[in-house]
Phi, psi and omega in degrees: 000317180299318179298319178297317178300312181298316180297319180294317178296315179301313182293331179271350180071035181244155179241155185245150167233144182237140174232107190242096182269346180246312183283348172062032177100004182293326178295313179299317179298317180298319179291315185280356169293341184263125179304140179090001181297338182295342176287345184242313184280111183279316176186169178221149177238145174235078182275084186282320183265163174304316183301317182291326177298318180287310186288315184280322190241000176072021177292137181291128176298324178298321177298315180295322180289325181283312187257342185090159181285343175253089182199161176298320181297318179293319179299314179295319179297323177297316179297315180297317179296321179297318178295319180294334182253028179209181176248017183284163177263331182228146176237144170238127179227148177213151178208140183185190181238104184278340178085185009279352178245179175101348181278160175225170176302325180281328181227085185285162171303136182099348178289127181218142172244132180239130179239138172235132186218130172267141179307131182063023179238183178271149179273145166253124179236128178244146175250132178223152167238103182271139179270158174119183178280181184305313181296319180293320178297313181296321176297320178295323177299314180300310183298315182290322179297316179295319179295318179295316178299313181299318178299316179294318179298320182292334180271322192250356182246000000 
């Protein structure tokens, strides 16, 4: 999937920025494991704390306090902030609870929001509850984020 994303981006002449609050850079790592990824991957952010979301990407602290850092609103704000703080054409952002702790009945372990956004375009935000241990949840985030990006690229690029 990562190779397909890179090939599609290369053929469309677009660059990516990533904001990974749950996977901690795994999407970027998966892409940059492939030689030539530097032609596509513009940069990546790992905004794990509230402070880093606000300071690095300009996410509103009020938004985080109102909706929480694990929310559709936060995922979209991360994507918008990543684009504003980069020269990329497309952003992928994700935020969630990988576990094994940190979940609540309202926001269980495995809850993840993934946003894909084209510069000056509308965001697609998906909500998922992935099963498994921490590693499995994070792996599922990577796979779904890449699949969602590829689907959007195939329609819009």
